N, C-alpha and C positions, 0 to 999 in steps of 0.2 A: 919636449920644453916650446918647442917652435908650432905643434899641433894645438897647446895648451893658451899661448899667446893670439892664434889665429879661433881658434872657440871664442875668449875673451872679447878679441875684436868682432866676432861677429856678435855674438849677444849684443855687444856695447852698440851695434849699429842696429840692432833691431829696437831694441829698445829706446835709440832716440826716433827712428822713422814710428815707430807708435806714439811715443811722447809727440813729436809732430803735427800725426793726425788730429789727435785728441786736442790737442793745445785750436784746432779750428774748430771745432765743434761747439755750437751756443747751448743743442739739447738733443736727446735721443729717446724716442718715444716708441715703445712699441703696443702691438696693437694685437687684440683678440677677442674674439667674437664679435666686432663691433663697437669695440671699448680699448681705450686709450691710457696708458700708461708712465709715468716718465722715470725714464729710469735715470738718465745723469742731463743735467741742466736745470734749465727754466724757461718758459714763456711767460707773457703777459696769459694775465685768463682769460682774458677777451679771444685770443691768438688761438689757448688750447682749448675754448669750447668752442671756436672754428672747428679746428682739425678733430675734434670727436663730432661733430655734427656732420663731418664729409666721412668717415671714417662711417660712422652708424648710419647715412643714407645710401653708403655705394657697399654697405654687407662685409665690409673686408672681414674676411675669418681672422688670419694672420699677415703679421708683415712686422716693418722696420720703418721708421721716418726720422731722418738724420738731418736734423739743421746746421749748416756749416757758413761761416762767415767765409766769403770769397770776395777777398778784396774792401769796400766800401758796402757790399752789400750779403743779406742773405741767398746760402743756397740753399733748395730741398731734395735732398736722397731720398729716396724708397722705395724699398724691396717689397714684394709681397701685394703689394696695390696693382690694379691694371692703372691701364693709360691715365682713361679720363679720372680714374680716383685721383690717383699720383698727377695731373695737370689740376683740378679744384684746388689741393691741398696751396700747390705750387700758386698759385691764381689767392689764395687767401693766404700766405705770409707775404706775397708780393705786393701789402697794404700795409704794411709795416718794419717804419725803417730801421735798420739797423742798431742804432741807439738804441731803440725801443725797445729790441729782443735784447738788448745786453745788459741792461736796467733792470730788467724784470728780477723781482726779489724770488728768493730758492723758499723750494716748501718747506716749513719748519720740523716734518717729522719725514725719513724713508726707512721703509725696511731694510734691512739687511740683504737682500735681494737688489733693492736697488740699488743698494750702495756699494755692491761689489760690480754689479752691470750684469746679473744671471738674470737675466727674463723671467727663464721659468722661477725661478724661486721666488721673484718680486712677484708674480701675478697666485702665489699657492698661498704665499705669506697675506699678501691685499686680500684675497677674496676671504680668507680665513679673518683677520679684522671683521673686513663689513659684514661680512657671517658673526658674528661678535655683537658686535654695535647694532646688528638686527635684533637679535635673542636678547639682547637687553632693552632695547626701544620696546618688544613687545610683552614682554614683564613688566 
């Protein structure tokens, strides 16, 4: 019985830590082959476009960009980006005040991978939808 209680408390504590980390997230972007896909949250369209430009110009193959709330400002964490690209992304983010970031409208439609936070699935479904739209436009 004591093992069960300890296990339940441990799982509860992990859940609290996970929820606390997620509460600070403003947005999570997945980067593949110089392209950007919003996995969670939202950003102003102009900021998203500027970050896409950084990723494309730096030719980032694979990475993750997290925009986090850090007190009264936003902070950017990047994995898979070299220091130059990460610094450019931070510079772009720094031009946006936190209230503007928090007021960004959420995307109307997200695929299942984006909703579940699974970037591999999000990219597959995004690419499939993009290809289907191209085929419809071509016919």
